[in-house]
N, C-alpha and C positions, 0 to 999 in steps of 0.2 A: 511673712508674705511669700506665697508661692507664685513664681513667675510664669507667665505664659511663654512657651518655647516653640519655636519652629525648628524641626529637625531634618537633616539631610545626610546622605551618606554616599561616598564614592565607591567605586567598584560595583560588582554584581549584586542584585538583590539577594538577600539571605547570607551575604558574606559577613563573618564576624569581624567587626572593626578592631584595628590594632592600636588605634589612638582616637582621642576626642579633642576637638578644638571648639572652644566656647568663644564666640565673637560678640562683643557687646557694642551696640550702635551709639551714635552721638546724640546730642540734645535735639528733640523734635523729630527724630526718625523713629524707626521701629525695627522689629526683628528681620524684616524683609530686606533691609537696606544693603546688607553686605552679602547677601546670597550671590549676586552676580560676580562679586569679586572672589568670593570663595571658589566659584566655578572656574575661575581663571587660574587658580594656583595649581601648578603641576606637581602633584604629590604621588604620582605613579610609582616611584621608587620606594615609597613607604608602605604601601598596601592600603586596604579599605580604611577610610578615615570617616568617623562620625562628626558632623558639624552641628553645634547647637547654637541657635540664634535667639537669646531671651529678649523679651520685650520690657522695657523700663516701665514703672508705673507712671500714670498720668497725674502730675502734680502742678500746682501754681508755681511759675518761675518768676522770682522777683525782678530780675534784669529785663524781663520782657513784660513789664507792667502787671505781673501777676497772672498772666494768661496761663491756663492749664495746658500742658503738653507733656509727651513723654520725656522723662528726665530721670536719671539715676539719683540726682540730688539737686537741691535748689542752687541757682547761681545768684549770689547776693551782690556781687560787684564786678565790674569789668576786668579788674586786674587779677581776679581768680585767687588771690593769695591772702589779703588782709582779713577778709571775712569769708570763712568756709562754712558750708552747711554740714558740720560734723555729724549731727544726728542722721541726716539723709544718707551720708556716705556710709555710716556704719550699719544703717538698716539695709541698704542695698548689698553691702559686703555679706551680711548674714544670709541674704537670699541667694547670692551667688554661691556661697559656701553649701547651701542646701542643694544646689544644682550639682556641685562637685561631689557631695556625699552620694546623691542618687546615682551618679556615674560609677562611683566606687561599688555601690550595691548591685550594679549591673556588670561587675567584674572588671572594670577598667581601673587599674592602678593609678596612683597619683602621678607617678613618673611617666605616664603616657598621656597626661592631660595638659593641654596648653590653654591658658587664659589670654584673651586678646581683646583689643578694643580700639575705637576711634574716638578722639576728643575726650568727652565725658567718659566714653567706654574705655579709653586708655587709662584715665584716672582709676577707673574701677578695676581694671586688670592689674594695675600696680598695687592698689589698695588690698586686693585679695591675695594676689600672688606672693607678695612680701611677708604676709601674716599667716599664710597657710602652714599648718603644722608639719607637712611633709614636703620634700622638694617636688615641684611640678616639672613637667617636661620643658616648659618655657612660658615666658611672659612676653606678649607682643604689645607695644604701645605705639599707636600711629597718631600723630598730630595732637598730642595731649601732654599731660604734665603729671608730676608726682603730688598727690593730694596729701594734706596733713603732713608736710615735709618735716616740720619741726618735731613731730612725734614718732616718725617712722623708725628711727634708730632704736628707740626704746621699745617699740611695739613689734618689730619684725620678728619673724621666727628664725632662729639660728639655721634651721634646715633650708630656709630660702636662699642662703648664700651659694647653694649648689644649683640654683635655678637660673639658666641663662636668660638674658633679656635682649630683645630686638626693639630698638626704637627708630622710627622714621619720621621726618618732619620737613615741612616746606620752608624754604627760605624766605618766602613772601607771605607767610601765614599771618593774617591780620586779626585772627580770632584768638589763637594761643601763639603769641609771638615767639620767634626763634629763641631770643634770650631766656624766655621762661622755660622752654624745652631743654636748652643746653644746661641751665641751672639745675634742672631735674637730673639730667644725665650725669652731671658732675657730682651731685649729691649721692647718687647711687654708686658711682665709682668710688667715692670717698668711703662709703660704707663697705666696699669690698666686692660689689657685684660686677660680674662680667657683662658689660653692655655693648652690644653690637650696634653702633650708632650709624645712621645714614641720613643725609639731608639731600633734598631735591629742589629744583628750581620750580616750585609750585606754590599755590596758595593753600587754604584749608581744605585739602582733598587728598586723594590717593592717585598716584600715576603709575603708568605701565611698568616703569623700571622698579618702583617700590614693590609691585606685585611679584616681579621676577626675583628681586633680592629676598623678599619674604619667603618665597617658595624654597629658594635654595637653603635658607637658614632653617626652615622647618624640616626639610629633608635631612639636614645634619643633625638636629636635636632629636628627631624621631627615628633616626637610622637604627 
C-alpha cells in the first residue's frame, strides 16, 4: 500500500534537507493535522528539515460502530490491549517502511530520519522505529502507547537500542490513560531504551510546553 503523503520543508526553497521527520496522525485525522504543530517547532539550529505527513488508509473502525475513517489499524476494544489488530499494525508498518526506504533513496540516511506520531500515530512510530533494521535519529511518541507489547522484545531490531525515544503524555488523558502510557514507557526502559519522558496537565492533546520540549529534544538528536 502506497501512502498519500503531504510534504513540507523548513529553510529556503531549494535547500537540501539535512533531516527528515515523518509525523503520523491519530485516529480520524489526516496528514494535515500536525502541519500547524510542525510549523511551531523551532529547528533553526538543525538546518533545513523535510517533514512528511502520511495519510492513514480509510478503514472500518470497530469501536466506532464500524464507521469508516482514517486509521492506521482497527481499534477492537477500548482498553487497547486485550485485542489488537495485529494485521492492520503490520500492514501500516510495511507502508511506513516504504516511506523510509524512499527517503533513503533520496539520499537521507536512516540516522537522520525521525519517526513521530500522535495517539495511533505514536503506536505506529514505536511499531516501526523499534523494528527498523538501522538506528534512526529518533522516535517520538505523543499521547500513545506501545503496540504488540508482548512481542516487541522478540521482534525489535538490535540496532534500535541506539535510537533515542521522546514520549509525551497528558495526565488527564481519557483516551489513552496515563497508566497505559507509563506501562509502555517502563516496558521500553526495561528493554534498555533511552526514553525521555514528559507528562503535562492536559487531556488527549498537545500543549505549548510539549512543543517546546520536543523542539529542544529534536535539536539534540539532530545536532
